[in-house]
C-alpha positions, 0 to 999 in steps of 0.5 A: 565403309558400311557399318557392321550389322548384328550378324554372323553368317555362313556360306554355301560352299567352298567359294562365294557365288556372285549372289553371296558376294553381293549380299554380304557386301550389302549387309556387311555382317560382323563375322562369318562361320565355316563348316565342313561343307566350306572346306576342301584343301589349304589354299581353298580355305585361305582363298575363301577366308580372304574372299569373305573379308575382301567383299565386306572390306574388313580384313579384321572380320572374325571368322569362326569355326567349331573345332572342339575335337571328337565328333565336333571338328570341322577341320579333319586330316590332312588339314588338322589331326583328329583330336579327342573330345572333351571327356578325354581331358576330364578323364585325364584330370581325374587321374592327375589334375596337372596333366589334365590341365596341361593337355587341355591347354595344349589341345587348344594351343594346337587348335590355334596353330591349325586355325590361324594358318587358314586365317580362321580367328575364333573357335567355338570352344570351350564347352562349359555345359555340365551334363546330368544323367539321362540328358540328351547326347547332343552334348555328351562326350563334348563335355569335360565332366559332370562336375562343374569344378572340373568343367571350369578348370579345363574350360579355363585351360582351353580358353587360355590355350586358344588366346595364347595362340591368337585365337578368340575363344567362344564359351558355350552354351550359356547359361548351360545346355547340359541338362537338356533332354532334347537335341536343340537341332530338332526340338526345344528342351525345357529344364524344370530344375530349381534356380538354386540347383542351376546356380550351383551346377549349370551356371557355375562354370560360366560365372567363373569364366565370365571374363572371357570375350564371347559366349554363345547362348543355349536354345533351352527354356529354364522354367525357373526363370522364364517358362515361355522363352528359351535363353536365346530369346528371353530378355529375362534370362539375358538380363537377370541371369547372363548379364546379372547373376553370371556377370558376363559383359562380353559379346553375346552371340546366339546359337544357330538360328536355323536349329529347330529349337527356335520357333517362328519364321526367320524374321521373327527369330532374328527380331526376338534374339536382338530384342532379348539383348543378345548382341549378334544373330548367328545363322550357319547353313548358308541358305540365301533365302534364310539369310536374307530374312535374318538380315532384314531384322539386323541392326547396325552394330553400335553402342555397348554391343559394338564396344563388346565386339571391339573388346573381343577382337582386341582380346588376342592381339598377338600370340606367343612364340611356342614351337608347334612341333614341340607342343605336338610331341608333348601332346602325343605323350598324352594321346599317342594316336595324335601326332 
């Protein structure tokens, strides 16, 4: 079997083309990610996931998705209900902490039911970014709250809900995207806040949940740490802040390399990400020319990165035997529109 490469890749449509199959077979990415363009109906999703895994010969290969609730939710009715965004759970928590925590856990546990029935095994949740007043709305209501302690509590509940259902959580966007005044899909934001304030506010939820198996980086410059490079390509941010101060020793994945926040061609982006100490390069849009360029700078997944990847896969062996209908009914008590 070919060694896995330091890649998580998307695909173009609802099934794999001959070219995609050949490419994935040759490059052997460690994992894959699905978007709305890859999704039509239940059997198609299951077939696509099986096809992806079959072409690289790894039935355990993780398949990721962004299934948060609110505007960032790839599975929609009738495949999965429309769920509330993170801010709704923050509002519940402020009224009653116990109810807020239970609702956040329930949402994530329901996500696990929704995802596993299609073979999807990792969810890019919880969002641990803590917005500040005036920040770009790219995070906005996706965040649980503007209070780091509330974000931490609800993020922990969501991660535990996913893991109890057998789905790997991916916390994002480490070390924090909430202070960005630009949308990283289109431009690179620079945060000029002091390190003291970043530690207290932005970094705190990630530090509190540093035991989680996977984290996704932020395409954000933190000038107090590295004024020249965003966290995703900054060895200083990765080593001193993410691995050092925050203490995260799990699998570190870049945010999407096709976002405009990262400069340079795709070979340069991929090489810079890996040189910074990020374990895996993520490319989402399924454009073959871009994937070929990214893959040209990939490396075999080995050493500490491989250990972290294996730990992540092992973090959710098995899941509880909760009754889905009962949990959906309980969740509907908090959000009547979601049955």
